[in-house]
Backbone atoms as SQL, in Angstrom:
CREATE TABLE atoms (id INTEGER PRIMARY KEY, chain TEXT, resi INTEGER, resn TEXT, atom TEXT, x REAL, y REAL, z REAL);
INSERT INTO atoms VALUES
  (1, 'A', 1, 'MET', 'N', 0.895, -1.182, 0.008),
  (2, 'A', 1, 'MET', 'CA', -0.058, -0.030, -0.057),
  (3, 'A', 1, 'MET', 'C', 0.823, 1.214, 0.028),
  (4, 'A', 2, 'VAL', 'N', 2.065, 1.275, 0.548),
  (5, 'A', 2, 'VAL', 'CA', 2.864, 2.407, 0.815),
  (6, 'A', 2, 'VAL', 'C', 3.551, 2.623, -0.480),
  (7, 'A', 3, 'ASP', 'N', 3.896, 1.713, -1.209),
  (8, 'A', 3, 'ASP', 'CA', 4.509, 1.979, -2.459),
  (9, 'A', 3, 'ASP', 'C', 3.619, 2.543, -3.381),
  (10, 'A', 4, 'VAL', 'N', 2.351, 1.875, -3.539),
  (11, 'A', 4, 'VAL', 'CA', 1.381, 2.468, -4.395),
  (12, 'A', 4, 'VAL', 'C', 1.014, 4.138, -3.989),
  (13, 'A', 5, 'ALA', 'N', 0.971, 4.342, -2.759),
  (14, 'A', 5, 'ALA', 'CA', 0.748, 5.851, -2.308),
  (15, 'A', 5, 'ALA', 'C', 1.700, 6.569, -2.708),
  (16, 'A', 6, 'ASP', 'N', 2.948, 6.290, -2.618),
  (17, 'A', 6, 'ASP', 'CA', 4.235, 6.908, -3.076),
  (18, 'A', 6, 'ASP', 'C', 4.137, 7.117, -4.591),
  (19, 'A', 7, 'GLN', 'N', 3.772, 6.122, -5.423),
  (20, 'A', 7, 'GLN', 'CA', 3.639, 6.094, -6.596),
  (21, 'A', 7, 'GLN', 'C', 2.565, 7.145, -7.269),
  (22, 'A', 8, 'VAL', 'N', 1.305, 7.249, -6.568),
  (23, 'A', 8, 'VAL', 'CA', 0.150, 8.034, -6.879),
  (24, 'A', 8, 'VAL', 'C', 0.746, 9.597, -6.583),
  (25, 'A', 9, 'ALA', 'N', 1.340, 9.661, -5.343),
  (26, 'A', 9, 'ALA', 'CA', 1.908, 10.996, -4.874),
  (27, 'A', 9, 'ALA', 'C', 3.088, 11.609, -5.990),
  (28, 'A', 10, 'ARG', 'N', 3.851, 10.681, -6.566),
  (29, 'A', 10, 'ARG', 'CA', 4.578, 11.137, -7.504),
  (30, 'A', 10, 'ARG', 'C', 3.924, 11.486, -8.985),
  (31, 'A', 11, 'GLY', 'N', 2.893, 10.825, -9.091),
  (32, 'A', 11, 'GLY', 'CA', 2.088, 11.296, -10.266),
  (33, 'A', 11, 'GLY', 'C', 1.296, 12.667, -10.183),
  (34, 'A', 12, 'VAL', 'N', 1.012, 12.945, -9.075),
  (35, 'A', 12, 'VAL', 'CA', 0.225, 14.244, -8.943),
  (36, 'A', 12, 'VAL', 'C', 1.225, 15.264, -8.201),
  (37, 'A', 13, 'ALA', 'N', 2.304, 15.063, -8.296),
  (38, 'A', 13, 'ALA', 'CA', 3.369, 15.934, -7.713),
  (39, 'A', 13, 'ALA', 'C', 3.188, 17.420, -7.940),
  (40, 'A', 14, 'TYR', 'N', 2.633, 17.673, -9.300),
  (41, 'A', 14, 'TYR', 'CA', 2.204, 18.915, -9.955),
  (42, 'A', 14, 'TYR', 'C', 1.062, 19.571, -9.394),
  (43, 'A', 15, 'LEU', 'N', 0.174, 18.672, -8.783),
  (44, 'A', 15, 'LEU', 'CA', -1.097, 19.206, -8.345),
  (45, 'A', 15, 'LEU', 'C', -1.042, 19.996, -7.245),
  (46, 'A', 16, 'LYS', 'N', -1.726, 21.198, -7.200),
  (47, 'A', 16, 'LYS', 'CA', -1.599, 22.002, -5.956),
  (48, 'A', 16, 'LYS', 'C', -2.366, 21.214, -4.958),
  (49, 'A', 17, 'ALA', 'N', -1.487, 21.603, -3.692),
  (50, 'A', 17, 'ALA', 'CA', -2.053, 20.781, -2.650),
  (51, 'A', 17, 'ALA', 'C', -3.408, 21.272, -2.003),
  (52, 'A', 18, 'ALA', 'N', -3.804, 22.577, -2.418),
  (53, 'A', 18, 'ALA', 'CA', -5.363, 22.843, -2.069),
  (54, 'A', 18, 'ALA', 'C', -6.279, 21.936, -2.793),
  (55, 'A', 19, 'GLN', 'N', -5.874, 21.513, -3.848),
  (56, 'A', 19, 'GLN', 'CA', -6.766, 20.600, -4.721),
  (57, 'A', 19, 'GLN', 'C', -6.646, 19.276, -4.160),
  (58, 'A', 20, 'LEU', 'N', -5.528, 18.701, -3.554),
  (59, 'A', 20, 'LEU', 'CA', -5.557, 17.482, -2.905),
  (60, 'A', 20, 'LEU', 'C', -6.228, 17.610, -1.690),
  (61, 'A', 21, 'ARG', 'N', -6.104, 18.549, -0.886),
  (62, 'A', 21, 'ARG', 'CA', -6.871, 18.723, 0.358),
  (63, 'A', 21, 'ARG', 'C', -8.321, 18.662, 0.127),
  (64, 'A', 22, 'ASN', 'N', -8.940, 19.546, -1.053),
  (65, 'A', 22, 'ASN', 'CA', -10.311, 19.373, -0.948),
  (66, 'A', 22, 'ASN', 'C', -10.707, 18.054, -1.048),
  (67, 'A', 23, 'PHE', 'N', -10.042, 17.085, -2.041),
  (68, 'A', 23, 'PHE', 'CA', -10.587, 15.545, -2.158),
  (69, 'A', 23, 'PHE', 'C', -10.345, 15.034, -0.588),
  (70, 'A', 24, 'TYR', 'N', -9.278, 15.337, -0.281),
  (71, 'A', 24, 'TYR', 'CA', -8.712, 14.593, 1.157),
  (72, 'A', 24, 'TYR', 'C', -9.968, 15.033, 2.152),
  (73, 'A', 25, 'GLY', 'N', -10.365, 16.198, 2.082),
  (74, 'A', 25, 'GLY', 'CA', -11.336, 16.801, 3.152),
  (75, 'A', 25, 'GLY', 'C', -12.665, 16.156, 3.005),
  (76, 'A', 26, 'SER', 'N', -12.986, 15.729, 1.704),
  (77, 'A', 26, 'SER', 'CA', -14.205, 15.058, 1.494),
  (78, 'A', 26, 'SER', 'C', -14.211, 13.645, 2.381),
  (79, 'A', 27, 'LEU', 'N', -12.991, 13.061, 2.061),
  (80, 'A', 27, 'LEU', 'CA', -12.943, 11.975, 2.755),
  (81, 'A', 27, 'LEU', 'C', -13.036, 11.971, 4.294),
  (82, 'A', 28, 'LEU', 'N', -12.370, 13.123, 4.743),
  (83, 'A', 28, 'LEU', 'CA', -12.285, 13.452, 6.195),
  (84, 'A', 28, 'LEU', 'C', -13.692, 13.480, 6.853),
  (85, 'A', 29, 'ARG', 'N', -14.510, 14.015, 5.686),
  (86, 'A', 29, 'ARG', 'CA', -16.027, 14.406, 6.310),
  (87, 'A', 29, 'ARG', 'C', -16.714, 13.152, 6.434),
  (88, 'A', 30, 'ILE', 'N', -16.384, 12.068, 5.496),
  (89, 'A', 30, 'ILE', 'CA', -17.030, 10.740, 5.641),
  (90, 'A', 30, 'ILE', 'C', -16.551, 9.985, 6.870),
  (91, 'A', 31, 'GLU', 'N', -15.231, 10.054, 7.067),
  (92, 'A', 31, 'GLU', 'CA', -14.707, 9.535, 8.218),
  (93, 'A', 31, 'GLU', 'C', -15.237, 9.842, 9.364),
  (94, 'A', 32, 'ALA', 'N', -15.517, 11.013, 9.598),
  (95, 'A', 32, 'ALA', 'CA', -15.970, 11.644, 10.935),
  (96, 'A', 32, 'ALA', 'C', -17.243, 11.227, 11.128),
  (97, 'A', 33, 'ARG', 'N', -18.161, 10.844, 10.042),
  (98, 'A', 33, 'ARG', 'CA', -19.501, 10.121, 10.210),
  (99, 'A', 33, 'ARG', 'C', -19.277, 8.766, 10.370),
  (100, 'A', 34, 'LEU', 'N', -18.359, 8.170, 10.263),
  (101, 'A', 34, 'LEU', 'CA', -18.094, 6.562, 10.009),
  (102, 'A', 34, 'LEU', 'C', -18.947, 5.844, 10.889),
  (103, 'A', 35, 'MET', 'N', -19.046, 6.142, 12.207),
  (104, 'A', 35, 'MET', 'CA', -19.773, 5.289, 13.210),
  (105, 'A', 35, 'MET', 'C', -21.260, 5.433, 13.225),
  (106, 'A', 36, 'ASP', 'N', -21.845, 6.426, 12.658),
  (107, 'A', 36, 'ASP', 'CA', -23.163, 6.677, 12.373),
  (108, 'A', 36, 'ASP', 'C', -23.785, 6.528, 10.947),
  (109, 'A', 37, 'ILE', 'N', -22.928, 5.675, 10.241),
  (110, 'A', 37, 'ILE', 'CA', -23.513, 5.560, 8.825),
  (111, 'A', 37, 'ILE', 'C', -23.607, 4.031, 8.527),
  (112, 'A', 38, 'ASN', 'N', -24.747, 3.509, 7.692),
  (113, 'A', 38, 'ASN', 'CA', -24.591, 2.299, 7.358),
  (114, 'A', 38, 'ASN', 'C', -23.858, 1.740, 6.257),
  (115, 'A', 39, 'PRO', 'N', -23.651, 0.671, 5.942),
  (116, 'A', 39, 'PRO', 'CA', -22.849, 0.190, 4.898),
  (117, 'A', 39, 'PRO', 'C', -23.212, 0.725, 3.548),
  (118, 'A', 40, 'ALA', 'N', -24.887, 0.551, 3.290),
  (119, 'A', 40, 'ALA', 'CA', -25.064, 1.196, 2.185),
  (120, 'A', 40, 'ALA', 'C', -24.854, 2.450, 1.873),
  (121, 'A', 41, 'ALA', 'N', -25.040, 3.403, 2.800),
  (122, 'A', 41, 'ALA', 'CA', -24.879, 4.966, 2.576),
  (123, 'A', 41, 'ALA', 'C', -23.606, 4.961, 2.526),
  (124, 'A', 42, 'LEU', 'N', -22.513, 4.381, 3.213),
  (125, 'A', 42, 'LEU', 'CA', -21.217, 4.430, 3.097),
  (126, 'A', 42, 'LEU', 'C', -20.569, 4.369, 1.628),
  (127, 'A', 43, 'ALA', 'N', -21.214, 2.998, 1.092),
  (128, 'A', 43, 'ALA', 'CA', -21.024, 2.977, -0.134),
  (129, 'A', 43, 'ALA', 'C', -21.260, 3.884, -1.325),
  (130, 'A', 44, 'THR', 'N', -22.449, 4.498, -1.043),
  (131, 'A', 44, 'THR', 'CA', -23.097, 5.506, -1.848),
  (132, 'A', 44, 'THR', 'C', -22.029, 6.837, -1.676),
  (133, 'A', 45, 'GLU', 'N', -21.664, 7.279, -0.462),
  (134, 'A', 45, 'GLU', 'CA', -20.728, 8.170, -0.406),
  (135, 'A', 45, 'GLU', 'C', -19.414, 7.931, -1.130),
  (136, 'A', 46, 'PHE', 'N', -18.918, 6.682, -0.962),
  (137, 'A', 46, 'PHE', 'CA', -17.809, 6.530, -1.949),
  (138, 'A', 46, 'PHE', 'C', -18.021, 6.735, -3.465),
  (139, 'A', 47, 'GLN', 'N', -19.195, 6.298, -3.860),
  (140, 'A', 47, 'GLN', 'CA', -19.564, 6.347, -5.233),
  (141, 'A', 47, 'GLN', 'C', -19.473, 7.835, -5.578),
  (142, 'A', 48, 'LEU', 'N', -20.186, 8.600, -4.888),
  (143, 'A', 48, 'LEU', 'CA', -20.307, 10.103, -5.055),
  (144, 'A', 48, 'LEU', 'C', -19.025, 10.725, -5.204),
  (145, 'A', 49, 'LEU', 'N', -17.982, 10.311, -4.563),
  (146, 'A', 49, 'LEU', 'CA', -16.770, 11.099, -4.669),
  (147, 'A', 49, 'LEU', 'C', -16.043, 10.616, -6.320),
  (148, 'A', 50, 'ARG', 'N', -16.610, 9.801, -6.870),
  (149, 'A', 50, 'ARG', 'CA', -15.951, 9.504, -8.192),
  (150, 'A', 50, 'ARG', 'C', -16.194, 10.599, -9.205),
  (151, 'A', 51, 'PRO', 'N', -17.306, 11.012, -9.251),
  (152, 'A', 51, 'PRO', 'CA', -17.570, 12.054, -10.345),
  (153, 'A', 51, 'PRO', 'C', -16.785, 13.403, -9.873),
  (154, 'A', 52, 'LYS', 'N', -16.844, 13.807, -8.333),
  (155, 'A', 52, 'LYS', 'CA', -15.702, 14.826, -8.004),
  (156, 'A', 52, 'LYS', 'C', -14.247, 14.675, -8.537),
  (157, 'A', 53, 'LEU', 'N', -14.041, 13.333, -8.235),
  (158, 'A', 53, 'LEU', 'CA', -12.463, 13.209, -8.856),
  (159, 'A', 53, 'LEU', 'C', -12.535, 13.481, -10.388),
  (160, 'A', 54, 'GLN', 'N', -13.443, 12.887, -11.041),
  (161, 'A', 54, 'GLN', 'CA', -13.391, 13.045, -12.659),
  (162, 'A', 54, 'GLN', 'C', -13.624, 14.494, -12.962),
  (163, 'A', 55, 'TYR', 'N', -14.278, 15.282, -12.334),
  (164, 'A', 55, 'TYR', 'CA', -14.391, 16.756, -12.658),
  (165, 'A', 55, 'TYR', 'C', -13.185, 17.228, -12.348),
  (166, 'A', 56, 'MET', 'N', -12.305, 17.012, -11.334),
  (167, 'A', 56, 'MET', 'CA', -11.082, 17.575, -11.029),
  (168, 'A', 56, 'MET', 'C', -10.003, 17.167, -12.041),
  (169, 'A', 57, 'ALA', 'N', -10.026, 16.028, -12.250),
  (170, 'A', 57, 'ALA', 'CA', -9.132, 15.513, -13.295),
  (171, 'A', 57, 'ALA', 'C', -9.396, 16.336, -14.712),
  (172, 'A', 58, 'ASN', 'N', -10.566, 16.280, -15.100),
  (173, 'A', 58, 'ASN', 'CA', -10.929, 17.009, -16.373),
  (174, 'A', 58, 'ASN', 'C', -10.574, 18.642, -16.424),
  (175, 'A', 59, 'ARG', 'N', -10.598, 19.236, -15.199),
  (176, 'A', 59, 'ARG', 'CA', -10.199, 20.580, -15.029),
  (177, 'A', 59, 'ARG', 'C', -8.683, 20.660, -15.100),
  (178, 'A', 60, 'GLU', 'N', -7.945, 19.830, -14.312),
  (179, 'A', 60, 'GLU', 'CA', -6.564, 19.868, -14.094),
  (180, 'A', 60, 'GLU', 'C', -5.991, 18.739, -14.405),
  (181, 'A', 61, 'ASN', 'N', -5.167, 18.512, -15.541),
  (182, 'A', 61, 'ASN', 'CA', -4.601, 17.226, -15.905),
  (183, 'A', 61, 'ASN', 'C', -3.782, 16.688, -14.884),
  (184, 'A', 62, 'ALA', 'N', -3.309, 17.516, -13.974),
  (185, 'A', 62, 'ALA', 'CA', -2.125, 16.966, -13.009),
  (186, 'A', 62, 'ALA', 'C', -3.005, 16.131, -12.127),
  (187, 'A', 63, 'ALA', 'N', -4.359, 16.269, -12.067),
  (188, 'A', 63, 'ALA', 'CA', -5.026, 15.149, -11.180),
  (189, 'A', 63, 'ALA', 'C', -5.416, 13.993, -11.708),
  (190, 'A', 64, 'ARG', 'N', -5.357, 13.891, -12.875),
  (191, 'A', 64, 'ARG', 'CA', -5.375, 12.607, -13.585),
  (192, 'A', 64, 'ARG', 'C', -4.890, 11.211, -13.036),
  (193, 'A', 65, 'PRO', 'N', -3.710, 11.197, -12.471),
  (194, 'A', 65, 'PRO', 'CA', -3.241, 10.126, -11.830),
  (195, 'A', 65, 'PRO', 'C', -3.996, 9.693, -10.399),
  (196, 'A', 66, 'LEU', 'N', -4.418, 10.863, -9.761),
  (197, 'A', 66, 'LEU', 'CA', -5.253, 10.747, -8.483),
  (198, 'A', 66, 'LEU', 'C', -6.693, 10.198, -8.879),
  (199, 'A', 67, 'GLU', 'N', -7.355, 10.583, -9.970),
  (200, 'A', 67, 'GLU', 'CA', -8.465, 10.141, -10.269),
  (201, 'A', 67, 'GLU', 'C', -8.453, 8.596, -10.933),
  (202, 'A', 68, 'THR', 'N', -7.184, 8.311, -11.584),
  (203, 'A', 68, 'THR', 'CA', -7.154, 7.019, -11.854),
  (204, 'A', 68, 'THR', 'C', -7.201, 5.981, -10.899),
  (205, 'A', 69, 'ALA', 'N', -6.327, 6.335, -9.805),
  (206, 'A', 69, 'ALA', 'CA', -6.076, 5.541, -8.559),
  (207, 'A', 69, 'ALA', 'C', -7.086, 5.395, -7.786),
  (208, 'A', 70, 'PHE', 'N', -7.776, 6.432, -7.695),
  (209, 'A', 70, 'PHE', 'CA', -8.980, 6.629, -6.470),
  (210, 'A', 70, 'PHE', 'C', -10.077, 6.109, -7.028),
  (211, 'A', 71, 'ASP', 'N', -10.444, 6.228, -8.572),
  (212, 'A', 71, 'ASP', 'CA', -11.726, 6.044, -8.946),
  (213, 'A', 71, 'ASP', 'C', -11.965, 4.388, -8.996),
  (214, 'A', 72, 'ALA', 'N', -10.703, 3.605, -9.128),
  (215, 'A', 72, 'ALA', 'CA', -10.837, 2.276, -8.986),
  (216, 'A', 72, 'ALA', 'C', -11.059, 1.829, -7.626),
  (217, 'A', 73, 'LEU', 'N', -10.248, 2.383, -6.605),
  (218, 'A', 73, 'LEU', 'CA', -10.157, 2.085, -5.198),
  (219, 'A', 73, 'LEU', 'C', -11.691, 2.363, -4.750),
  (220, 'A', 74, 'LEU', 'N', -12.354, 3.577, -5.075),
  (221, 'A', 74, 'LEU', 'CA', -13.358, 3.782, -4.631),
  (222, 'A', 74, 'LEU', 'C', -14.637, 2.954, -4.883),
  (223, 'A', 75, 'GLU', 'N', -14.658, 2.723, -6.347),
  (224, 'A', 75, 'GLU', 'CA', -15.589, 1.728, -6.933),
  (225, 'A', 75, 'GLU', 'C', -15.404, 0.343, -6.225),
  (226, 'A', 76, 'LYS', 'N', -14.217, -0.285, -6.120),
  (227, 'A', 76, 'LYS', 'CA', -14.233, -1.571, -5.445),
  (228, 'A', 76, 'LYS', 'C', -14.437, -1.614, -4.215),
  (229, 'A', 77, 'ALA', 'N', -14.146, -0.522, -3.297),
  (230, 'A', 77, 'ALA', 'CA', -14.375, -0.288, -1.912),
  (231, 'A', 77, 'ALA', 'C', -15.917, -0.390, -1.698),
  (232, 'A', 78, 'ALA', 'N', -16.662, 0.283, -2.374),
  (233, 'A', 78, 'ALA', 'CA', -18.063, 0.345, -2.377),
  (234, 'A', 78, 'ALA', 'C', -18.751, -0.850, -2.671),
  (235, 'A', 79, 'GLU', 'N', -18.290, -1.284, -3.543),
  (236, 'A', 79, 'GLU', 'CA', -18.872, -2.800, -4.013),
  (237, 'A', 79, 'GLU', 'C', -18.426, -3.913, -2.840),
  (238, 'A', 80, 'VAL', 'N', -17.192, -3.702, -2.232),
  (239, 'A', 80, 'VAL', 'CA', -17.155, -4.587, -1.033),
  (240, 'A', 80, 'VAL', 'C', -17.963, -4.359, 0.221),
  (241, 'A', 81, 'ILE', 'N', -18.067, -2.973, 0.429),
  (242, 'A', 81, 'ILE', 'CA', -18.789, -2.467, 1.533),
  (243, 'A', 81, 'ILE', 'C', -20.207, -2.996, 1.481),
  (244, 'A', 82, 'VAL', 'N', -20.945, -3.092, 0.424),
  (245, 'A', 82, 'VAL', 'CA', -22.415, -3.121, 0.441),
  (246, 'A', 82, 'VAL', 'C', -22.739, -4.701, 0.830),
  (247, 'A', 83, 'SER', 'N', -21.618, -5.471, 0.548),
  (248, 'A', 83, 'SER', 'CA', -21.956, -6.791, 0.977),
  (249, 'A', 83, 'SER', 'C', -21.320, -7.292, 2.346),
  (250, 'A', 84, 'GLN', 'N', -20.777, -6.424, 3.129),
  (251, 'A', 84, 'GLN', 'CA', -20.297, -6.573, 4.290),
  (252, 'A', 84, 'GLN', 'C', -21.097, -6.199, 5.545),
  (253, 'A', 85, 'GLY', 'N', -20.953, -6.562, 6.675),
  (254, 'A', 85, 'GLY', 'CA', -21.621, -5.992, 7.825),
  (255, 'A', 85, 'GLY', 'C', -20.950, -4.611, 8.464),
  (256, 'A', 86, 'PRO', 'N', -21.510, -3.976, 9.324),
  (257, 'A', 86, 'PRO', 'CA', -21.015, -2.691, 9.545),
  (258, 'A', 86, 'PRO', 'C', -19.648, -2.694, 9.970),
  (259, 'A', 87, 'ASP', 'N', -19.145, -3.620, 11.001),
  (260, 'A', 87, 'ASP', 'CA', -17.782, -3.542, 11.342),
  (261, 'A', 87, 'ASP', 'C', -16.819, -3.796, 10.393),
  (262, 'A', 88, 'GLN', 'N', -17.258, -4.607, 9.491),
  (263, 'A', 88, 'GLN', 'CA', -16.305, -4.918, 8.330),
  (264, 'A', 88, 'GLN', 'C', -16.204, -3.678, 7.197),
  (265, 'A', 89, 'ALA', 'N', -17.401, -3.249, 7.124),
  (266, 'A', 89, 'ALA', 'CA', -17.533, -2.096, 6.055),
  (267, 'A', 89, 'ALA', 'C', -16.480, -0.900, 6.670),
  (268, 'A', 90, 'ARG', 'N', -16.687, -0.624, 7.923),
  (269, 'A', 90, 'ARG', 'CA', -15.768, 0.444, 8.739),
  (270, 'A', 90, 'ARG', 'C', -14.434, 0.102, 8.503),
  (271, 'A', 91, 'GLN', 'N', -13.917, -0.946, 8.552),
  (272, 'A', 91, 'GLN', 'CA', -12.663, -1.492, 8.395),
  (273, 'A', 91, 'GLN', 'C', -12.329, -1.381, 6.759),
  (274, 'A', 92, 'THR', 'N', -12.981, -1.637, 6.069),
  (275, 'A', 92, 'THR', 'CA', -12.652, -1.380, 4.709),
  (276, 'A', 92, 'THR', 'C', -12.516, 0.189, 4.526),
  (277, 'A', 93, 'ALA', 'N', -13.450, 1.053, 4.855),
  (278, 'A', 93, 'ALA', 'CA', -13.335, 2.376, 4.767),
  (279, 'A', 93, 'ALA', 'C', -12.072, 2.989, 5.305),
  (280, 'A', 94, 'ARG', 'N', -11.546, 2.515, 6.444),
  (281, 'A', 94, 'ARG', 'CA', -10.533, 2.873, 7.237),
  (282, 'A', 94, 'ARG', 'C', -9.357, 2.578, 6.172),
  (283, 'A', 95, 'CYS', 'N', -9.176, 1.618, 5.436),
  (284, 'A', 95, 'CYS', 'CA', -8.050, 1.327, 4.544),
  (285, 'A', 95, 'CYS', 'C', -8.047, 2.296, 3.615),
  (286, 'A', 96, 'VAL', 'N', -9.128, 2.846, 3.113),
  (287, 'A', 96, 'VAL', 'CA', -9.286, 3.909, 1.963),
  (288, 'A', 96, 'VAL', 'C', -8.784, 5.235, 2.722),
  (289, 'A', 97, 'PHE', 'N', -9.308, 5.487, 3.863),
  (290, 'A', 97, 'PHE', 'CA', -8.835, 6.532, 4.532),
  (291, 'A', 97, 'PHE', 'C', -7.305, 6.616, 4.682),
  (292, 'A', 98, 'GLU', 'N', -6.782, 5.628, 5.233),
  (293, 'A', 98, 'GLU', 'CA', -5.153, 5.496, 5.399),
  (294, 'A', 98, 'GLU', 'C', -4.517, 5.674, 4.033),
  (295, 'A', 99, 'PHE', 'N', -4.958, 4.920, 3.082),
  (296, 'A', 99, 'PHE', 'CA', -4.426, 5.433, 1.857),
  (297, 'A', 99, 'PHE', 'C', -4.345, 6.704, 1.370),
  (298, 'A', 100, 'ALA', 'N', -5.391, 7.181, 1.457),
  (299, 'A', 100, 'ALA', 'CA', -5.471, 8.544, 1.156),
  (300, 'A', 100, 'ALA', 'C', -4.459, 9.609, 1.928),
  (301, 'A', 101, 'GLU', 'N', -4.433, 9.183, 3.301),
  (302, 'A', 101, 'GLU', 'CA', -3.689, 9.895, 3.967),
  (303, 'A', 101, 'GLU', 'C', -2.036, 9.614, 3.675),
  (304, 'A', 102, 'ALA', 'N', -1.575, 8.654, 3.277),
  (305, 'A', 102, 'ALA', 'CA', -0.530, 8.231, 2.872),
  (306, 'A', 102, 'ALA', 'C', -0.232, 9.094, 1.327),
  (307, 'A', 103, 'VAL', 'N', -1.216, 9.108, 0.755),
  (308, 'A', 103, 'VAL', 'CA', -0.900, 9.855, -0.657),
  (309, 'A', 103, 'VAL', 'C', -0.666, 11.490, -0.278),
  (310, 'A', 104, 'VAL', 'N', -1.573, 11.950, 0.560),
  (311, 'A', 104, 'VAL', 'CA', -1.030, 13.298, 0.963),
  (312, 'A', 104, 'VAL', 'C', -0.060, 13.318, 1.682),
  (313, 'A', 105, 'ALA', 'N', 0.468, 12.621, 2.507),
  (314, 'A', 105, 'ALA', 'CA', 1.718, 12.712, 3.259),
  (315, 'A', 105, 'ALA', 'C', 3.042, 12.801, 2.121),
  (316, 'A', 106, 'TYR', 'N', 2.962, 11.810, 1.180),
  (317, 'A', 106, 'TYR', 'CA', 3.903, 11.665, 0.107),
  (318, 'A', 106, 'TYR', 'C', 3.795, 12.880, -0.707),
  (319, 'A', 107, 'HIS', 'N', 2.636, 13.498, -1.101),
  (320, 'A', 107, 'HIS', 'CA', 2.588, 14.549, -1.847),
  (321, 'A', 107, 'HIS', 'C', 3.272, 15.627, -1.107),
  (322, 'A', 108, 'ARG', 'N', 2.939, 15.918, 0.131),
  (323, 'A', 108, 'ARG', 'CA', 3.647, 16.942, 0.758),
  (324, 'A', 108, 'ARG', 'C', 5.223, 17.017, 0.837),
  (325, 'A', 109, 'GLU', 'N', 5.479, 15.484, 1.013),
  (326, 'A', 109, 'GLU', 'CA', 7.172, 15.473, 0.873),
  (327, 'A', 109, 'GLU', 'C', 7.664, 15.697, -0.544),
  (328, 'A', 110, 'ARG', 'N', 6.994, 15.304, -1.617),
  (329, 'A', 110, 'ARG', 'CA', 7.295, 15.630, -3.041),
  (330, 'A', 110, 'ARG', 'C', 7.386, 17.150, -3.293),
  (331, 'A', 111, 'ARG', 'N', 6.417, 17.820, -2.729),
  (332, 'A', 111, 'ARG', 'CA', 6.479, 19.370, -3.056),
  (333, 'A', 111, 'ARG', 'C', 7.479, 19.887, -2.262),
  (334, 'A', 112, 'GLN', 'N', 7.858, 19.410, -1.095),
  (335, 'A', 112, 'GLN', 'CA', 8.902, 20.098, -0.276),
  (336, 'A', 112, 'GLN', 'C', 10.295, 19.693, -0.826),
  (337, 'A', 113, 'GLY', 'N', 10.456, 18.505, -1.372),
  (338, 'A', 113, 'GLY', 'CA', 11.678, 17.984, -1.853),
  (339, 'A', 113, 'GLY', 'C', 12.158, 18.348, -3.156);
């Protein structure tokens, strides 16, 4: 997971930090409600992030690697979450959040380095 996050961060090295934070902020808002949301609603939240990513990538070509990586991840996570119980769905969602956090951290490192 760490190597893939680093690879995604390298791909979006020219993406403005604010644009990456906007997407990451959307994930953090979902994470904040994680204990209160059922698996079907969580899957829907993940699915609704996909058009936002596509819009971002269409406006800013530097976001294309982010859209490519997270579109597939969010689609698969939503598919898996729907078939899981609440505890397993939360664990799957946490994996998505941790991956996003790693991408943000590596992006910050790439921008400074």
